[in-house]
N, C-alpha and C positions, 0 to 999 in steps of 0.2 A: 505494500500499501506506499511506504514509499520514495517507491519511486514513480508510483503516479503523483503526485505534486513536483517532482521536477519538472513533469511534460507542461503546465505551465507557467511560462515566465513571469516571474514576480508571484509566484507565490510563496518561496520563502521570507520575502522580506512584509507581505502582505502575514503571514503567522507570525513572525519574529512580532511585528505592532500589536497585534493581538494580543497575543500570550504577554507581552510587556503592559500593558492595558489591564488584563487580567490579574496581573501581578501588583501591581499598584493599588488597583481599586480593594485588594484584599487587606493589604498592607494598610489602608485608610481605613476601610470597617473592619477590621480584627479586633477581639472586645482585650483587653489585657489581664492578666492575670489579677492584678488590682482590682479592676472593675468586676471582678467577678466574683473576690472577697469580698467586696462593699455590698453587693448585690445578693450574695446568697451566705451573709456575714452568720446566720443563725445557724447553716450546716459547719459539719468540723473543717478542718483545714486538708485532711485526705478526700472527703467529700466535695469540697471547692475542687484540688485539683484534679477528680476525676469527673466531674461537670465540666473544667473549662477544655481539660484534650477531648473529651466527647464532641466538646463545641468543635473546638478546629479541623475534629475529623470530619462532622457535618459539612462545616465554611469548606471543604478541603472537595469532600464529593460534592457539594452544588457546581464548586468552580468547576471542576473534571464534568460534570454535566451539561452548562452552559457553554464549554468547548467543544465539545461533540457535537450539540445541537448546532454550535453555528459551520461546524466541520461540515455536517450533513447537509443544511442548508445552501452551502456554498459545491458542496458536491451536485444536488440536485435541479441547481440554478445554471449550473454549465452548460454550454451544447454540448450535444454529448459528438464525439469522433467518431462513433460506428457507423461503417457504411452495409446499411441493410439490403 
């Protein structure tokens, strides 16, 4: 599948720009451990840590899903090079 991306000029640059934007967005919207401690102050330190890790994992999964959806949109919007 990686070879297919090379068939379209400029695809690598577009992919890098998109990944950079996603990375910056995730950094700007991430929730710090301290913020979690304040929000869940009634929970123990271990529970806060587990909740924070779960949050980070969920955010990463969300980012991966968004990336994949965008890739599928690009793939389906490209004109097909297949001859019938």
